[in-house]
C-alpha positions in Angstrom: 121.3 79.7 101.3 119.1 82.6 100.0 118.9 85.7 102.0 115.3 86.4 101.0 112.8 83.5 101.1 110.8 85.3 98.5 113.5 84.5 95.8 112.0 81.0 95.6 108.4 82.3 95.1 106.8 83.0 91.8 104.7 86.1 91.1 101.4 84.6 92.3 102.9 83.0 95.4 104.6 86.3 96.4 101.4 88.2 95.9 99.4 85.6 97.9 101.9 85.9 100.7 101.6 89.7 100.7 97.8 89.5 100.8 97.8 87.0 103.6 100.2 89.1 105.7 98.2 92.2 105.1 95.1 90.4 106.3 96.9 89.3 109.4 98.2 92.8 110.1 94.7 94.2 109.7 93.2 91.5 111.9 95.9 92.2 114.6 95.1 95.9 114.5 91.5 95.2 115.2 92.5 92.8 118.1 94.9 95.4 119.5 92.1 98.0 119.6 90.5 96.0 122.4 93.7 94.4 123.8 96.3 97.2 123.6 98.6 95.6 126.2 98.9 92.2 124.6 102.7 92.0 124.0 102.5 88.9 121.9 100.0 90.4 119.5 102.2 93.6 119.4 105.2 91.5 118.5 103.3 89.6 115.8 102.0 92.9 114.4 105.5 94.3 114.2 106.9 91.2 112.6 104.2 90.8 110.0 104.3 94.5 109.2 108.0 94.3 108.5 107.5 91.2 106.3 104.8 93.0 104.3 107.1 96.0 103.7 109.9 93.7 102.6 107.9 91.4 100.4 106.1 94.3 98.8 109.4 96.0 98.0 110.6 92.8 96.5 107.4 92.3 94.5 107.5 95.8 93.1 111.2 95.5 92.2 110.5 92.3 90.2 106.9 92.8 88.8 105.9 96.5 89.1 103.7 98.6 91.3 101.1 97.3 93.8 100.1 100.7 95.0 100.1 104.2 93.5 102.9 105.1 96.0 105.4 103.0 94.0 108.2 105.2 92.6 110.4 104.2 89.7 112.2 105.8 86.9 112.5 102.6 85.0 109.0 101.1 85.2 107.4 101.3 81.7 103.8 102.0 82.7 102.2 102.1 79.3 103.5 98.7 78.2 102.3 96.7 81.2 98.8 95.2 81.5 96.2 97.3 83.2 94.8 95.8 86.5 91.5 94.7 84.7 93.4 93.0 81.9 94.0 89.3 82.0 97.4 88.4 83.3 97.9 91.6 85.2 98.2 89.9 88.5 
């Protein structure tokens, strides 16, 4: 059994999962602004936030940076497609 469910996902599926979880985290933050004591929402926020971090790290390890904060000595920046080029994502 795989230790990381993201190992069975392709690039696009992994990116879609990251975007969906980021949306859910942002939505939960807005909800928690008005319901700060909702323990279920707090647990969901924490769980989804951890998944985002994990999946983002896995994506960046396999496919390259998603943010400017990605650090790597081995990523070949100049040879990869730019964000506006077809096939970059």
